[in-house]
N, C-alpha and C positions, 0 to 999 in steps of 0.2 A: 504493499498500500504506500504510494507516494502522492505528494502533489505535483501535478503537471504545471511545469514551466512554460508558459506560451510566449512565444516570439511574435509581436506583433508589426505588422506593416500596413503602410497605407495611411487612411485618413485620422487614425487615432493620434491625439498629442501625447505628449509624455505623461502628464498628469492623469489622463484617462487611462493611459496604460498603468500607471502605478496603482491608481484606485481599483482596477480590475484585478491586478495581481493579489493585492491585499484581499480584496473580497473573495477570490477564489480560496484563499487560505482559510478565511472565517468560513466560508459556506460548506469546505471540506470538514471542518471541525465540527460544524453543526450537523453534517450528514453522519459522521462517525457517531456522535453522540446521540443522535436520534436512533441510531440502530441499537446502541448499547442501552439506551433508554427504555427500550422496550422491555429488558430484564429488570433493571434497576431504576427506579424512579428517581429523578434528581432534577426538577424543572428548575431550581434556582440556578444550576450550572448553565443550563441551555438559555435561560432568559438573559444571563450574562453576557453570552454570545451572540444572541439577537441584538441586544443593547448595543455591542461592539459594532456589529453590522451597520447600525442606524448612525452610530458616531463617525463611521468611516465617511459616510455620505457628507458629513460637515467638516472633515478635515481639509485644511488649505494644502493640497498636493504639491503647490510649488515650493513648500518648505521641506517636502521629502525628497530623499536622494536615493539613487540605485542602492547604495549600501544599506540603507534603511528597508529597502524592500528584500533584499537579500537576507538581512537578519530575520525578517518575519517568516520568509519561506524556508529558511533553515530551521528556525524554531518550530514551525509546523510540521516539516518532515521529520524532526526527532520526537516530536509527540507521536506521530504516526508510526514510527518506529517502535514505540513504547507499546501502543495498541496492537501492533502486528501480531506479536505473539499470542495474544487472546483470540484474534480472529483466525491464525493458522491452526489452533487447537479444534475449530469448530465450534468454539464456546458461542459465538454470534454469526448471525448470518452475513453474507456478503453486503457490504453498504449499498452497492449500485446493481446488485444482483448478478454481476459478471464483472470480470477483469476489464478495466479501461485501459490500462496499457500494461 
């Protein structure tokens, strides 16, 4: 399980690309948590990430650097590596129903 790092070309400007990359990380964590939450109720955890997703919309992306985005992506990947052992045991169903990459 890993976050997909997408390379963007075309009409998206840097701030839009940064916002989308951060949202991808948050949405991935929300998806993983939703899968785990079916077994273990913890709505507070999920609501914090949903709140984070909303806060991303308000961020001034002009203050964000490529290094900042890479740190978020690396932290998300580290978290997913922690969860991967649980999913590999079959303890939880696949997040997306099939492998994405």
